[in-house]
A tleap script that builds the chain and sets N, CA, C and O, in Angstrom:
source leaprc.protein.ff14SB
mol = sequence {
  NMET LYS ILE ASN GLY GLN ASP ALA GLY LEU
  THR ALA PRO GLN SER VAL ALA ASP CYS TYR
  ASP VAL LEU ASN ALA ILE SER GLY ASN ALA
  ILE ARG GLY GLN ALA ALA ALA LEU GLY LEU
  CYS ALA ARG GLY PRO GLY ARG PRO GLY VAL
  ARG LEU LYS ASP LYS SER VAL ALA GLY TRP
  LEU GLN TYR GLY GLY ALA ILE VAL ASP TYR
  TYR GLN GLY ALA GLY VAL PRO LEU SER ASP
  TRP ILE ASP ALA ALA GLN ALA ALA VAL ASP
  LEU VAL ALA GLN ALA ILE ALA GLY THR THR
  ASP GLY GLU VAL THR GLU ALA GLU GLY ASN
  SER LYS GLU SER ALA GLY ALA SER THR CGLY
}
set mol.1.N position { 0.838 -1.177 0.000 }
set mol.1.CA position { 0.000 0.000 0.000 }
set mol.1.C position { 0.885 1.243 0.000 }
set mol.1.O position { 2.013 1.237 0.493 }
set mol.2.N position { 0.340 2.283 -0.560 }
set mol.2.CA position { 1.061 3.553 -0.577 }
set mol.2.C position { 0.296 4.590 0.238 }
set mol.2.O position { -0.933 4.660 0.211 }
set mol.3.N position { 1.062 5.379 0.953 }
set mol.3.CA position { 0.516 6.510 1.695 }
set mol.3.C position { 1.314 7.725 1.266 }
set mol.3.O position { 2.534 7.768 1.420 }
set mol.4.N position { 0.620 8.703 0.729 }
set mol.4.CA position { 1.266 9.924 0.255 }
set mol.4.C position { 2.382 9.610 -0.749 }
set mol.4.O position { 3.429 10.257 -0.752 }
set mol.5.N position { 2.141 8.612 -1.594 }
set mol.5.CA position { 3.078 8.252 -2.645 }
set mol.5.C position { 4.254 7.402 -2.206 }
set mol.5.O position { 5.114 7.074 -3.023 }
set mol.6.N position { 4.309 7.034 -0.917 }
set mol.6.CA position { 5.413 6.221 -0.411 }
set mol.6.C position { 4.897 4.860 0.018 }
set mol.6.O position { 3.788 4.736 0.539 }
set mol.7.N position { 5.721 3.835 -0.209 }
set mol.7.CA position { 5.340 2.481 0.148 }
set mol.7.C position { 5.240 2.338 1.661 }
set mol.7.O position { 6.149 2.710 2.403 }
set mol.8.N position { 4.126 1.796 2.090 }
set mol.8.CA position { 3.922 1.482 3.508 }
set mol.8.C position { 3.438 0.039 3.570 }
set mol.8.O position { 2.316 -0.235 3.996 }
set mol.9.N position { 4.290 -0.871 3.144 }
set mol.9.CA position { 3.927 -2.280 3.130 }
set mol.9.C position { 3.465 -2.729 4.493 }
set mol.9.O position { 4.064 -2.371 5.508 }
set mol.10.N position { 2.411 -3.505 4.524 }
set mol.10.CA position { 1.859 -3.970 5.787 }
set mol.10.C position { 2.331 -5.390 6.075 }
set mol.10.O position { 2.344 -6.245 5.190 }
set mol.11.N position { 2.714 -5.624 7.316 }
set mol.11.CA position { 3.197 -6.918 7.768 }
set mol.11.C position { 2.388 -7.333 8.986 }
set mol.11.O position { 2.095 -6.514 9.857 }
set mol.12.N position { 2.033 -8.598 9.040 }
set mol.12.CA position { 1.283 -9.098 10.195 }
set mol.12.C position { 2.097 -8.890 11.468 }
set mol.12.O position { 3.302 -9.138 11.478 }
set mol.13.N position { 1.459 -8.444 12.527 }
set mol.13.CA position { 2.167 -8.219 13.791 }
set mol.13.C position { 2.684 -9.529 14.380 }
set mol.13.O position { 2.076 -10.582 14.188 }
set mol.14.N position { 3.789 -9.464 15.085 }
set mol.14.CA position { 4.362 -10.643 15.736 }
set mol.14.C position { 3.742 -10.903 17.105 }
set mol.14.O position { 3.668 -12.049 17.548 }
set mol.15.N position { 3.300 -9.847 17.770 }
set mol.15.CA position { 2.772 -9.978 19.129 }
set mol.15.C position { 1.248 -9.997 19.129 }
set mol.15.O position { 0.602 -9.011 18.776 }
set mol.16.N position { 0.683 -11.133 19.530 }
set mol.16.CA position { -0.775 -11.228 19.640 }
set mol.16.C position { -1.261 -10.325 20.772 }
set mol.16.O position { -2.353 -9.764 20.688 }
set mol.17.N position { -0.467 -10.180 21.819 }
set mol.17.CA position { -0.840 -9.291 22.928 }
set mol.17.C position { -1.009 -7.858 22.427 }
set mol.17.O position { -1.964 -7.177 22.799 }
set mol.18.N position { -0.080 -7.402 21.583 }
set mol.18.CA position { -0.216 -6.061 21.004 }
set mol.18.C position { -1.487 -5.964 20.170 }
set mol.18.O position { -2.160 -4.933 20.171 }
set mol.19.N position { -1.809 -7.033 19.465 }
set mol.19.CA position { -3.024 -7.036 18.639 }
set mol.19.C position { -4.272 -6.853 19.497 }
set mol.19.O position { -5.163 -6.078 19.148 }
set mol.20.N position { -4.336 -7.568 20.621 }
set mol.20.CA position { -5.484 -7.398 21.525 }
set mol.20.C position { -5.560 -5.962 22.031 }
set mol.20.O position { -6.648 -5.393 22.116 }
set mol.21.N position { -4.426 -5.380 22.365 }
set mol.21.CA position { -4.415 -4.000 22.856 }
set mol.21.C position { -4.888 -3.018 21.787 }
set mol.21.O position { -5.607 -2.067 22.090 }
set mol.22.N position { -4.484 -3.250 20.536 }
set mol.22.CA position { -4.920 -2.371 19.443 }
set mol.22.C position { -6.432 -2.494 19.242 }
set mol.22.O position { -7.115 -1.485 19.069 }
set mol.23.N position { -6.960 -3.727 19.262 }
set mol.23.CA position { -8.415 -3.872 19.115 }
set mol.23.C position { -9.156 -3.217 20.268 }
set mol.23.O position { -10.232 -2.651 20.076 }
set mol.24.N position { -8.582 -3.292 21.469 }
set mol.24.CA position { -9.173 -2.607 22.615 }
set mol.24.C position { -9.152 -1.093 22.388 }
set mol.24.O position { -10.116 -0.403 22.719 }
set mol.25.N position { -8.068 -0.580 21.832 }
set mol.25.CA position { -7.981 0.858 21.538 }
set mol.25.C position { -9.039 1.260 20.513 }
set mol.25.O position { -9.643 2.327 20.626 }
set mol.26.N position { -9.260 0.409 19.518 }
set mol.26.CA position { -10.280 0.698 18.500 }
set mol.26.C position { -11.651 0.841 19.142 }
set mol.26.O position { -12.447 1.684 18.730 }
set mol.27.N position { -11.931 0.016 20.156 }
set mol.27.CA position { -13.233 0.107 20.815 }
set mol.27.C position { -13.387 1.416 21.580 }
set mol.27.O position { -14.507 1.868 21.818 }
set mol.28.N position { -12.263 2.029 21.966 }
set mol.28.CA position { -12.307 3.306 22.678 }
set mol.28.C position { -12.371 4.500 21.749 }
set mol.28.O position { -13.018 5.497 22.067 }
set mol.29.N position { -11.713 4.414 20.613 }
set mol.29.CA position { -11.699 5.512 19.639 }
set mol.29.C position { -11.292 4.904 18.294 }
set mol.29.O position { -10.125 4.571 18.085 }
set mol.30.N position { -12.246 4.765 17.400 }
set mol.30.CA position { -12.028 4.026 16.147 }
set mol.30.C position { -10.865 4.573 15.321 }
set mol.30.O position { -10.012 3.800 14.884 }
set mol.31.N position { -10.811 5.873 15.100 }
set mol.31.CA position { -9.760 6.436 14.246 }
set mol.31.C position { -8.391 6.280 14.899 }
set mol.31.O position { -7.431 5.881 14.239 }
set mol.32.N position { -8.294 6.590 16.180 }
set mol.32.CA position { -7.009 6.428 16.869 }
set mol.32.C position { -6.576 4.959 16.872 }
set mol.32.O position { -5.403 4.650 16.664 }
set mol.33.N position { -7.529 4.064 17.108 }
set mol.33.CA position { -7.207 2.642 17.116 }
set mol.33.C position { -6.770 2.138 15.755 }
set mol.33.O position { -5.832 1.347 15.657 }
set mol.34.N position { -7.443 2.590 14.703 }
set mol.34.CA position { -7.039 2.197 13.348 }
set mol.34.C position { -5.649 2.749 13.026 }
set mol.34.O position { -4.833 2.065 12.407 }
set mol.35.N position { -5.387 3.966 13.441 }
set mol.35.CA position { -4.073 4.553 13.214 }
set mol.35.C position { -3.001 3.765 13.977 }
set mol.35.O position { -1.900 3.563 13.465 }
set mol.36.N position { -3.321 3.320 15.201 }
set mol.36.CA position { -2.384 2.505 15.970 }
set mol.36.C position { -2.116 1.181 15.262 }
set mol.36.O position { -0.980 0.709 15.242 }
set mol.37.N position { -3.158 0.576 14.679 }
set mol.37.CA position { -2.975 -0.659 13.912 }
set mol.37.C position { -2.048 -0.423 12.732 }
set mol.37.O position { -1.192 -1.253 12.424 }
set mol.38.N position { -2.224 0.710 12.078 }
set mol.38.CA position { -1.343 1.063 10.964 }
set mol.38.C position { 0.103 1.179 11.443 }
set mol.38.O position { 1.017 0.662 10.800 }
set mol.39.N position { 0.306 1.847 12.550 }
set mol.39.CA position { 1.653 1.982 13.101 }
set mol.39.C position { 2.263 0.643 13.472 }
set mol.39.O position { 3.466 0.436 13.312 }
set mol.40.N position { 1.433 -0.266 13.967 }
set mol.40.CA position { 1.903 -1.594 14.352 }
set mol.40.C position { 2.320 -2.424 13.140 }
set mol.40.O position { 3.276 -3.196 13.219 }
set mol.41.N position { 1.615 -2.271 12.023 }
set mol.41.CA position { 1.814 -3.150 10.864 }
set mol.41.C position { 2.632 -2.553 9.728 }
set mol.41.O position { 3.192 -3.305 8.930 }
set mol.42.N position { 2.721 -1.247 9.625 }
set mol.42.CA position { 3.356 -0.613 8.463 }
set mol.42.C position { 4.874 -0.739 8.507 }
set mol.42.O position { 5.503 -0.654 9.562 }
set mol.43.N position { 5.432 -0.945 7.322 }
set mol.43.CA position { 6.880 -0.996 7.143 }
set mol.43.C position { 7.226 -0.146 5.930 }
set mol.43.O position { 6.362 0.110 5.091 }
set mol.44.N position { 8.452 0.288 5.827 }
set mol.44.CA position { 8.872 1.052 4.662 }
set mol.44.C position { 8.815 2.545 4.885 }
set mol.44.O position { 8.472 3.008 5.973 }
set mol.45.N position { 9.153 3.303 3.846 }
set mol.45.CA position { 9.240 4.766 3.980 }
set mol.45.C position { 7.904 5.447 4.245 }
set mol.45.O position { 7.890 6.580 4.726 }
set mol.46.N position { 6.784 4.800 3.949 }
set mol.46.CA position { 5.477 5.402 4.207 }
set mol.46.C position { 4.971 5.175 5.611 }
set mol.46.O position { 3.897 5.652 5.977 }
set mol.47.N position { 5.741 4.446 6.401 }
set mol.47.CA position { 5.352 4.175 7.790 }
set mol.47.C position { 5.279 5.483 8.572 }
set mol.47.O position { 6.101 6.374 8.357 }
set mol.48.N position { 4.309 5.610 9.476 }
set mol.48.CA position { 4.224 6.839 10.278 }
set mol.48.C position { 5.510 7.089 11.059 }
set mol.48.O position { 6.101 6.162 11.612 }
set mol.49.N position { 5.926 8.320 11.098 }
set mol.49.CA position { 7.152 8.693 11.803 }
set mol.49.C position { 6.913 8.946 13.270 }
set mol.49.O position { 7.305 9.986 13.800 }
set mol.50.N position { 6.268 7.998 13.934 }
set mol.50.CA position { 5.914 8.133 15.342 }
set mol.50.C position { 6.264 6.817 16.036 }
set mol.50.O position { 6.119 5.742 15.454 }
set mol.51.N position { 6.721 6.910 17.276 }
set mol.51.CA position { 7.067 5.695 18.025 }
set mol.51.C position { 6.097 5.487 19.185 }
set mol.51.O position { 5.654 6.436 19.832 }
set mol.52.N position { 5.785 4.222 19.425 }
set mol.52.CA position { 4.966 3.839 20.572 }
set mol.52.C position { 5.809 3.994 21.838 }
set mol.52.O position { 6.915 3.461 21.924 }
set mol.53.N position { 5.282 4.723 22.814 }
set mol.53.CA position { 6.039 4.986 24.031 }
set mol.53.C position { 5.598 4.115 25.202 }
set mol.53.O position { 6.367 3.883 26.136 }
set mol.54.N position { 4.360 3.637 25.148 }
set mol.54.CA position { 3.791 2.932 26.298 }
set mol.54.C position { 2.770 1.927 25.770 }
set mol.54.O position { 1.881 2.304 25.006 }
set mol.55.N position { 2.877 0.658 26.161 }
set mol.55.CA position { 1.975 -0.374 25.642 }
set mol.55.C position { 0.712 -0.552 26.474 }
set mol.55.O position { 0.059 -1.592 26.382 }
set mol.56.N position { 0.357 0.434 27.278 }
set mol.56.CA position { -0.931 0.394 27.974 }
set mol.56.C position { -2.025 0.765 26.969 }
set mol.56.O position { -1.726 1.239 25.873 }
set mol.57.N position { -3.270 0.554 27.335 }
set mol.57.CA position { -4.368 0.938 26.445 }
set mol.57.C position { -4.297 2.435 26.150 }
set mol.57.O position { -4.467 2.854 25.005 }
set mol.58.N position { -4.050 3.226 27.169 }
set mol.58.CA position { -3.928 4.671 26.956 }
set mol.58.C position { -2.750 4.973 26.036 }
set mol.58.O position { -2.817 5.884 25.212 }
set mol.59.N position { -1.676 4.209 26.179 }
set mol.59.CA position { -0.510 4.399 25.316 }
set mol.59.C position { -0.823 4.125 23.854 }
set mol.59.O position { -0.373 4.861 22.976 }
set mol.60.N position { -1.594 3.066 23.580 }
set mol.60.CA position { -1.981 2.769 22.196 }
set mol.60.C position { -2.879 3.866 21.633 }
set mol.60.O position { -2.763 4.221 20.460 }
set mol.61.N position { -3.775 4.405 22.466 }
set mol.61.CA position { -4.620 5.515 22.008 }
set mol.61.C position { -3.782 6.764 21.738 }
set mol.61.O position { -4.010 7.464 20.751 }
set mol.62.N position { -2.820 7.043 22.609 }
set mol.62.CA position { -1.935 8.189 22.378 }
set mol.62.C position { -1.112 7.990 21.114 }
set mol.62.O position { -0.910 8.931 20.346 }
set mol.63.N position { -0.637 6.769 20.896 }
set mol.63.CA position { 0.120 6.436 19.690 }
set mol.63.C position { -0.731 6.677 18.450 }
set mol.63.O position { -0.275 7.298 17.490 }
set mol.64.N position { -1.958 6.189 18.470 }
set mol.64.CA position { -2.858 6.414 17.337 }
set mol.64.C position { -3.113 7.895 17.100 }
set mol.64.O position { -3.122 8.355 15.958 }
set mol.65.N position { -3.319 8.637 18.178 }
set mol.65.CA position { -3.514 10.078 18.050 }
set mol.65.C position { -2.291 10.776 17.486 }
set mol.65.O position { -2.413 11.699 16.681 }
set mol.66.N position { -1.118 10.339 17.905 }
set mol.66.CA position { 0.124 10.920 17.386 }
set mol.66.C position { 0.273 10.629 15.889 }
set mol.66.O position { 0.785 11.463 15.142 }
set mol.67.N position { -0.175 9.445 15.452 }
set mol.67.CA position { -0.123 9.108 14.027 }
set mol.67.C position { -1.094 9.983 13.241 }
set mol.67.O position { -0.748 10.485 12.171 }
set mol.68.N position { -2.295 10.166 13.759 }
set mol.68.CA position { -3.262 11.063 13.107 }
set mol.68.C position { -2.650 12.451 12.967 }
set mol.68.O position { -2.698 13.045 11.890 }
set mol.69.N position { -2.078 12.971 14.045 }
set mol.69.CA position { -1.462 14.298 14.020 }
set mol.69.C position { -0.257 14.344 13.081 }
set mol.69.O position { -0.034 15.347 12.403 }
set mol.70.N position { 0.521 13.256 13.040 }
set mol.70.CA position { 1.687 13.179 12.150 }
set mol.70.C position { 1.250 13.346 10.697 }
set mol.70.O position { 1.808 14.164 9.966 }
set mol.71.N position { 0.260 12.576 10.288 }
set mol.71.CA position { -0.193 12.681 8.900 }
set mol.71.C position { -0.841 14.033 8.624 }
set mol.71.O position { -0.620 14.622 7.565 }
set mol.72.N position { -1.634 14.526 9.561 }
set mol.72.CA position { -2.268 15.838 9.390 }
set mol.72.C position { -1.210 16.919 9.241 }
set mol.72.O position { -1.318 17.787 8.374 }
set mol.73.N position { -0.187 16.867 10.084 }
set mol.73.CA position { 0.889 17.849 10.022 }
set mol.73.C position { 1.695 17.771 8.740 }
set mol.73.O position { 2.270 18.765 8.296 }
set mol.74.N position { 1.735 16.575 8.143 }
set mol.74.CA position { 2.458 16.390 6.880 }
set mol.74.C position { 1.577 16.699 5.671 }
set mol.74.O position { 2.002 16.545 4.526 }
set mol.75.N position { 0.341 17.137 5.938 }
set mol.75.CA position { -0.574 17.473 4.846 }
set mol.75.C position { -1.196 16.260 4.172 }
set mol.75.O position { -1.677 16.357 3.043 }
set mol.76.N position { -1.192 15.117 4.854 }
set mol.76.CA position { -1.772 13.888 4.307 }
set mol.76.C position { -3.169 13.723 4.899 }
set mol.76.O position { -3.306 13.472 6.097 }
set mol.77.N position { -4.202 13.860 4.075 }
set mol.77.CA position { -5.564 13.764 4.605 }
set mol.77.C position { -5.920 12.331 5.018 }
set mol.77.O position { -5.318 11.370 4.541 }
set mol.78.N position { -6.880 12.209 5.889 }
set mol.78.CA position { -7.367 10.920 6.367 }
set mol.78.C position { -7.697 9.981 5.203 }
set mol.78.O position { -7.417 8.784 5.265 }
set mol.79.N position { -8.281 10.521 4.166 }
set mol.79.CA position { -8.684 9.699 3.022 }
set mol.79.C position { -7.497 9.027 2.334 }
set mol.79.O position { -7.683 8.033 1.633 }
set mol.80.N position { -6.286 9.547 2.519 }
set mol.80.CA position { -5.092 8.967 1.894 }
set mol.80.C position { -4.482 7.814 2.697 }
set mol.80.O position { -3.670 7.057 2.165 }
set mol.81.N position { -4.860 7.673 3.963 }
set mol.81.CA position { -4.262 6.601 4.758 }
set mol.81.C position { -5.254 5.690 5.448 }
set mol.81.O position { -4.849 4.679 6.020 }
set mol.82.N position { -6.529 6.004 5.417 }
set mol.82.CA position { -7.506 5.205 6.169 }
set mol.82.C position { -7.671 3.802 5.580 }
set mol.82.O position { -7.917 2.863 6.336 }
set mol.83.N position { -7.546 3.622 4.256 }
set mol.83.CA position { -7.647 2.272 3.679 }
set mol.83.C position { -6.486 1.399 4.159 }
set mol.83.O position { -6.680 0.220 4.455 }
set mol.84.N position { -5.302 1.962 4.237 }
set mol.84.CA position { -4.156 1.222 4.755 }
set mol.84.C position { -4.375 0.885 6.228 }
set mol.84.O position { -4.021 -0.206 6.676 }
set mol.85.N position { -4.951 1.812 6.973 }
set mol.85.CA position { -5.231 1.564 8.386 }
set mol.85.C position { -6.235 0.432 8.546 }
set mol.85.O position { -6.079 -0.412 9.428 }
set mol.86.N position { -7.269 0.403 7.699 }
set mol.86.CA position { -8.257 -0.672 7.786 }
set mol.86.C position { -7.642 -2.011 7.406 }
set mol.86.O position { -7.964 -3.033 8.012 }
set mol.87.N position { -6.760 -2.019 6.412 }
set mol.87.CA position { -6.057 -3.245 6.040 }
set mol.87.C position { -5.188 -3.722 7.211 }
set mol.87.O position { -5.054 -4.925 7.436 }
set mol.88.N position { -4.605 -2.788 7.946 }
set mol.88.CA position { -3.802 -3.142 9.126 }
set mol.88.C position { -4.683 -3.745 10.211 }
set mol.88.O position { -4.282 -4.699 10.877 }
set mol.89.N position { -5.878 -3.196 10.395 }
set mol.89.CA position { -6.822 -3.762 11.363 }
set mol.89.C position { -7.152 -5.201 10.979 }
set mol.89.O position { -7.234 -6.072 11.845 }
set mol.90.N position { -7.339 -5.451 9.697 }
set mol.90.CA position { -7.614 -6.812 9.235 }
set mol.90.C position { -6.459 -7.745 9.578 }
set mol.90.O position { -6.685 -8.876 10.009 }
set mol.91.N position { -5.221 -7.282 9.392 }
set mol.91.CA position { -4.055 -8.096 9.747 }
set mol.91.C position { -4.005 -8.372 11.250 }
set mol.91.O position { -3.658 -9.474 11.676 }
set mol.92.N position { -4.351 -7.379 12.035 }
set mol.92.CA position { -4.375 -7.535 13.491 }
set mol.92.C position { -5.407 -8.603 13.877 }
set mol.92.O position { -5.121 -9.479 14.692 }
set mol.93.N position { -6.590 -8.525 13.295 }
set mol.93.CA position { -7.635 -9.504 13.594 }
set mol.93.C position { -7.227 -10.907 13.151 }
set mol.93.O position { -7.496 -11.885 13.849 }
set mol.94.N position { -6.584 -11.005 11.997 }
set mol.94.CA position { -6.118 -12.302 11.511 }
set mol.94.C position { -5.048 -12.884 12.433 }
set mol.94.O position { -5.016 -14.093 12.659 }
set mol.95.N position { -4.183 -12.037 12.960 }
set mol.95.CA position { -3.144 -12.503 13.879 }
set mol.95.C position { -3.771 -13.075 15.141 }
set mol.95.O position { -3.302 -14.085 15.665 }
set mol.96.N position { -4.822 -12.442 15.629 }
set mol.96.CA position { -5.518 -12.934 16.816 }
set mol.96.C position { -6.213 -14.259 16.511 }
set mol.96.O position { -6.187 -15.185 17.323 }
set mol.97.N position { -6.826 -14.341 15.347 }
set mol.97.CA position { -7.540 -15.561 14.963 }
set mol.97.C position { -6.588 -16.690 14.580 }
set mol.97.O position { -6.994 -17.848 14.483 }
set mol.98.N position { -5.321 -16.347 14.363 }
set mol.98.CA position { -4.350 -17.347 13.966 }
set mol.98.C position { -4.510 -17.791 12.533 }
set mol.98.O position { -4.195 -18.927 12.179 }
set mol.99.N position { -5.006 -16.882 11.708 }
set mol.99.CA position { -5.225 -17.203 10.305 }
set mol.99.C position { -4.416 -16.275 9.422 }
set mol.99.O position { -3.910 -15.245 9.865 }
set mol.100.N position { -4.309 -16.663 8.174 }
set mol.100.CA position { -3.712 -15.800 7.166 }
set mol.100.C position { -4.811 -15.408 6.206 }
set mol.100.O position { -5.894 -15.994 6.222 }
set mol.101.N position { -4.542 -14.424 5.373 }
set mol.101.CA position { -5.531 -13.991 4.396 }
set mol.101.C position { -5.963 -15.156 3.504 }
set mol.101.O position { -7.143 -15.282 3.179 }
set mol.102.N position { -5.016 -16.005 3.107 }
set mol.102.CA position { -5.340 -17.154 2.271 }
set mol.102.C position { -6.252 -18.136 2.971 }
set mol.102.O position { -7.165 -18.682 2.352 }
set mol.103.N position { -6.018 -18.373 4.267 }
set mol.103.CA position { -6.877 -19.275 5.021 }
set mol.103.C position { -8.291 -18.722 5.145 }
set mol.103.O position { -9.263 -19.473 5.064 }
set mol.104.N position { -8.407 -17.412 5.342 }
set mol.104.CA position { -9.726 -16.790 5.428 }
set mol.104.C position { -10.444 -16.936 4.092 }
set mol.104.O position { -11.630 -17.263 4.061 }
set mol.105.N position { -9.747 -16.699 3.001 }
set mol.105.CA position { -10.339 -16.823 1.675 }
set mol.105.C position { -10.851 -18.240 1.445 }
set mol.105.O position { -11.959 -18.427 0.941 }
set mol.106.N position { -10.047 -19.241 1.815 }
set mol.106.CA position { -10.467 -20.626 1.639 }
set mol.106.C position { -11.654 -20.955 2.535 }
set mol.106.O position { -12.572 -21.652 2.102 }
set mol.107.N position { -11.657 -20.477 3.754 }
set mol.107.CA position { -12.756 -20.745 4.674 }
set mol.107.C position { -14.063 -20.149 4.168 }
set mol.107.O position { -15.141 -20.680 4.435 }
set mol.108.N position { -13.963 -19.056 3.445 }
set mol.108.CA position { -15.151 -18.425 2.883 }
set mol.108.C position { -15.582 -19.094 1.584 }
set mol.108.O position { -16.576 -18.694 0.978 }
set mol.109.N position { -14.838 -20.112 1.153 }
set mol.109.CA position { -15.199 -20.819 -0.084 }
set mol.109.C position { -14.765 -20.089 -1.331 }
set mol.109.O position { -15.346 -20.292 -2.397 }
set mol.110.N position { -13.748 -19.236 -1.223 }
set mol.110.CA position { -13.326 -18.428 -2.353 }
set mol.110.C position { -11.941 -18.790 -2.862 }
set mol.110.O position { -11.286 -17.969 -3.503 }
set mol.111.N position { -11.487 -20.007 -2.586 }
set mol.111.CA position { -10.170 -20.401 -3.061 }
set mol.111.C position { -10.203 -20.636 -4.563 }
set mol.111.O position { -11.275 -20.759 -5.156 }
set mol.112.N position { -9.033 -20.698 -5.173 }
set mol.112.CA position { -8.941 -20.952 -6.607 }
set mol.112.C position { -9.586 -22.287 -6.957 }
set mol.112.O position { -10.227 -22.421 -8.000 }
set mol.113.N position { -9.412 -23.276 -6.075 }
set mol.113.CA position { -9.964 -24.606 -6.333 }
set mol.113.C position { -11.486 -24.575 -6.345 }
set mol.113.O position { -12.107 -25.274 -7.144 }
set mol.114.N position { -12.099 -23.775 -5.471 }
set mol.114.CA position { -13.553 -23.736 -5.416 }
set mol.114.C position { -14.153 -22.840 -6.485 }
set mol.114.O position { -15.359 -22.887 -6.729 }
set mol.115.N position { -13.317 -22.016 -7.131 }
set mol.115.CA position { -13.839 -21.092 -8.132 }
set mol.115.C position { -14.490 -21.833 -9.294 }
set mol.115.O position { -15.466 -21.346 -9.865 }
set mol.116.N position { -13.962 -23.008 -9.653 }
set mol.116.CA position { -14.526 -23.761 -10.767 }
set mol.116.C position { -15.550 -24.797 -10.344 }
set mol.116.O position { -16.141 -25.459 -11.197 }
set mol.117.N position { -15.774 -24.953 -9.032 }
set mol.117.CA position { -16.697 -25.966 -8.538 }
set mol.117.C position { -18.143 -25.521 -8.681 }
set mol.117.O position { -18.454 -24.334 -8.583 }
set mol.118.N position { -18.998 -26.461 -8.908 }
set mol.118.CA position { -20.430 -26.195 -9.040 }
set mol.118.C position { -21.057 -26.130 -7.656 }
set mol.118.O position { -20.655 -26.869 -6.757 }
set mol.119.N position { -22.032 -25.260 -7.479 }
set mol.119.CA position { -22.736 -25.154 -6.194 }
set mol.119.C position { -24.064 -25.856 -6.249 }
set mol.119.O position { -24.827 -25.774 -5.286 }
set mol.120.N position { -24.377 -26.532 -7.307 }
set mol.120.CA position { -25.693 -27.139 -7.489 }
set mol.120.C position { -25.778 -28.421 -6.875 }
set mol.120.O position { -26.824 -29.068 -6.936 }
savepdb mol mol.pdb
quit
């Protein structure tokens, strides 16, 4: 994914505990929580230039707020990074569920093998 023309490749988080904390932050403030998910998952030059200082729930909310402010200060509107943030939330949820995008696709019956199968 690109944010403001720079690659911000998303990578599944390594810490499931961090994933639970990010989802908890989302329940407290959706935009801040989504921004925190983006910060947790983004790699590359498009990654937010903000560091997580505290892994408490309040810390994740502050981190998300700092990311929102970072992009706003850089002139990057919400519409330019919110899709990447939502994709990061999906990665966070998949990490908690212990699944990959491919496993989710297959579970939904949308694998390449099922594409040619008859439903009748």
